[in-house]
N, C-alpha and C positions, 0 to 999 in steps of 0.2 A: 503494499501499499504505500511504504514512504517513498520506492521507485516510481511509485506512478505518481504522486504529488511533485518529486522533483522535475519531472519530465512533464507535469502542465506547467509548472513554474516557466521552463523554460521556452516553450511553446510559447506562452503569451508574451515572455519577454521577446522574442524573435518576433510577436504580431506587432508588437508596443513599434518595435526598432524599423518593419516595412512600413509602418503607418503615417512614420512621420519620417522617411526618405524623399517624397516629393518638397517638403519643404526645405530639404539640403541642397539634394540636386533634382531640378526640374528640367533639365536638358531633355531635346524631344527622343534622342537614341535612349539614353538611360530609360527614360518611362517605358518606351517598347520593351527595353531587355529584361524592365522587373515585372512587367505588364508580362509575359510569356512565360518567364518562371514559375506563377502562380497558378497558369494554365496549364503547361509540362506538370507541376507538382501534382493538378488532379489528375490529370491522365497517368501517372506514372501510379498513383495511389491506386488507382483504379486498377493497375495492371499486379499491385502487391496485395490486391485482397484475392485475385487468383495463385499466384506463384509464392507470395510469401506465406498466406494464411489457409492453403489450401491444397497444393503445391502440386496444382495446375499449370503447366504451361500451354501459351497461347502463340502462334505466330502468324495471327491475323487480327491481331487486338484491336489493329488501324483501324478495321472496318468500321467498328464502332464510331470510330473518330469521325470520320470519314461522313457516316450517317449523319450526322450532327451538326458537318461542317457545312454540307450539299443542303439541310431541311432551312439553315439559316439562312445561307446563300439565297436560295432561289425564294423562299418566302420572302425574304424583304426585298429582294428585285421585282417579285411580281405585285406583291397585294402593298406595297408602301413601307418606308419607314419610322415605323414608330414603335412602342416600347409593348403594345398588344401585340403584335404581330411577332416581335422577336420572343417574347413570353411563349406565345403558340407553336414558333418555329422551335422552340427548343422542346417543348411539350409533345411536339410532332418527332422529333428526334428520338426521344428517351422511349418514348413509344413503340418506333421502328428497332429500333436498339434492343428493346427487353425483348419484344418479338422473334427479333431474329437469334438471339443470344439461346432463348427456350428451345428454339427449332436445331439448331447447331447444338446443342447442351442433350437434348432429348437421342439427338440422333448419332452422338459420338460419346458421350460420357459414363453409357454404361460399360463399354469398351476398356481400355489402356488409355492412359493420360494422353499419350501420344497420335491417338487417332483424333482426339480433341483436337492438339495443335495443328495435324497435316489438314481437318476440317477446315478450321477457321483460314488455314493458309489459302485453302481451295476458294473460300468463299471470299477472301479480302481478293483473289484477284478476278471471281467473277466479278466483283462488282468496280472492280478497277476498269477492266475491258468493258462493262455495262459506259460506265461515265465517259471513259473514250469513245464509244460509240453514240450515244444517243445526244447526238450535239444540238438538237434542237431545245434539249430542255437542261445542260451542263455544259456547253459549246466545246465539249471533247477537250482536250492536254492544252487548248488556249485559257479555258478557265474565262471568268469574266468577272468584272467589279459590280459593286451595286453598294448601295446608300445603307447609313447606320441611322439610327434614330439622334436627332440634334442633340439628347441630354449625352451621348456617349461619345461625339465627337471631342469632347475635350478630352486631351490624354490622361491627363489627373485623374478623371471622373473614370474614367474607365480600368485606370487601374485601379483604383480605390474600390471599384464595382470588383475585379477579378480577385483582389485581398480576399473579400467578405466571402466571394464565391469560394476560395480555396478554406478558408479557414470555417465555414459554414460544413465543406463537405468533412473538411479532417474531422471536426465534433461528432457531423453523421457518424464517420465512417470506423473511427473511434469508440464508439457507442455501441458499433454495430457487431465491431471484434471482442469485444469485451460482454456480448449478451451471451446467453445459451447456446443460440447457433454458433457463432463466433467461436465460440470454446469448441463444440463438433466441429468445424471447419479445421481447428489446428487439430485436435485427434485424428484426423480424416488424413491430414498431411503427416503425423507423425506415424501411424499404424493404422492405415483402411482396415486390413482383416481384423484387428482388434476391437475396431469401431463397429464395422459391419455385428460382429460375434454378441456387441452390448445389445443390441436392436435394434440400432438405426438402421433407417434407407439412405446410403449413403449417396444414391443418383439425384435425391430430392435438393440434400444439401448443395450439392455440385451444382446443379442448376441453377438452386437461386445464386450459388456466389456469382454464380456465369453473369447472370440477368444484373445481378448488383453493380459488378465490374463494369457490363456494356453499357446502363445509364450513365454512369458516373462517366466514363470514358466518351460518350455522348454528347454530353455538357461542357466536356472541356472542346470540343471539338467545335461547338457554338459559339464559345468564347473566342476559339481560337481564330475564326475567320473575322470575328468583329475587332480584330487589332489591325487584319491587314486590307480589308475590307476589298477582299479576293479572295475566291477560292476556284483551285483548279484541282484535276486527277492526281497530284502529288500527297494528299490528304489521304489516300488508299495504299501511300508505297510504303513497301518494309522497312524504309526507314524511319518511320515515326513508331512501328512496333519495336524496332530495334534502339532507340531512344528512350521509350519508355522501360525496357527490361534494360538498358546501360544505368538508368537513373534509379530502378530499384534494387540494381546490385549494388551499383556505388554506393548509394546512400546506407542501403542494407535492409535487404528482404525480412520481410515481417516485422517490419518497423515503420509504421504510417508517417514518421515525423522524418525518418529518412529517405522518405521519397521527393521532400520537401528538399532536403539537402540536395542529391542526388541531380534536381532539375537545377535548383543553382549554380552545384559544379559544372556541370555540362553546356549551361548558357552561357554561361563567363565566360570556359573556355571557347566556345563557340565564336563569342564576339569577341574573343581577344584575339582567338586568330586569325578570323578574318580581316582586324584592325590590322595586323602584321602583316597582311598581304600586301599592305598597301606600301610597303617598307621594303619587302623581299618577295621576288617572287617564289623561292620554296614554300612561302606560307600559305600558297596557293595550295597545295595538298594537304590542306587544313587536316585532313582524315587520319592521316601516317602520325601526325603529334597526337590526334585523338586516342588514335588505339595505343601510344606509349603510357599516354595521361592514364589511360583504363589500365593496363597494365601495372604501372608504380601503384596507384590506389589498390589494386587488387593483392598486390604481393605485402604492400603495407597495412591496409584493411582488410584481411579475408574473408570476415563478416559484414562489409562495407562499414563503411564511416560509424554513423550510428550502433551497429551492432557489435563493432568493436569495444567503441570507448565504452556500453554496455557491459560488454563481460569483463574490460579495465576496471570497471567502477564495482562490480556485484565481485569480483576478486580482491579487491583492495579493502572494500567493507566486510569482507568473510575474513582477510587478516586483520583486521582492527578487532571483530569479533574475536577472534581466536586468542589473539593475543590479550584484549582482557580477559577474558577465561581463567588464561596462564596465570596472570598477576592475581587474580582474587585465589584462585586454588592455591599458589605461593601463600599469601597472605592467610589463608587460611591454615595452613601447614605450620607458619610460626606459629600460629596462634595455640596450634594446637601441640605443640614441643613446648612453646612455656607453659 
C-alpha cells in the first residue's frame, strides 16, 4: 500500500510539472512535442493492458489507432468542425474499435496468443489496403486535411486537453488493473493453466482486455490527428505498433506509469535526432541511433526504466527492513545476556 501511495505522489508531481510547462516554454514546436507525448502515452498504456497485464502480444494494434484517426478526420471533414462532431467521431471510433477487437479476440484468443498476434497483423494490413484503395473516402496515400474545432486551434489549449485525457485514461486504467478483473488478467499472464483450473473463463477475460485496449487506442488515434489536422494511411502502418511496443518495453512492461516515461523518451529522441539532422546528414538515419538507444536502455534497465527502479526500491526497502530486524535482535540478545 505504501509503494502505491509513493507512486501516486510521483504521478501527481509529474502532472503538476506538465501542467505548468506551457507557461515556461510556449514555443509551437515544444507544445506539439509535449502534446504528442501525452497522446502516445495513452496509446502505449493501451498496449500495456495487452502485453504487460495479460501477456498478449499484438502486431496490429495500430488498426485501432487508425480507426480512431480516420473516424475523427472523416467526420470533422464531412460534418463540420465543432465540439459536438468531434465527440461523436470519438464515440464512433470507440464503437468500431470495440466491435473489431471483440471479433478478432473471439476468433483467435481461444488458441495460443501468437494466433492473436498474427490475426491482428492481418487485420491491420487489410485496413491499410482498404484505406489505400477507398480513395473516395480516404483519398488513399495522399490523405487529406480537415478543420478542427475553433476551441482547439490554440496549441496550449490542445496540449492541456491532451494532458487531461492522459490523466483521466491513466486513472481509469489504474483502477481497472487494480480491480478483481485486473488481478485475474495478471494471473492469466503469470499462469494461464492454473487460472483456468480455478474456474475462470480465460477467453472472456482476454477478450475483455482486448476490447479495453482497442477502445483506449482509438481515443489516442482521434487525439493524434487533431494535432496534425491531417490523416493518411500511415496511421495503419506497422511503425505505429512498434512505437507502442518500444514505449511499453522501455518504460516498463506492466507499469502504466512506465508507458508515460517510455513515450517521453521515444518522442524526445525522435525530435532530437530530427533536429540534429539539420547539422549533419548522418542523423537523417535516425532509426539507427534510435535502435542504439533502445539497446542501451534495455541493457541498463532490463525490466524497463520504471520496472527496474521499482525493483531497486523494493530491494533497498528490503535491506532496510532486514537490517532493522537484525539490530532489534541484537538489542534483545544484549538485554537477555545482561
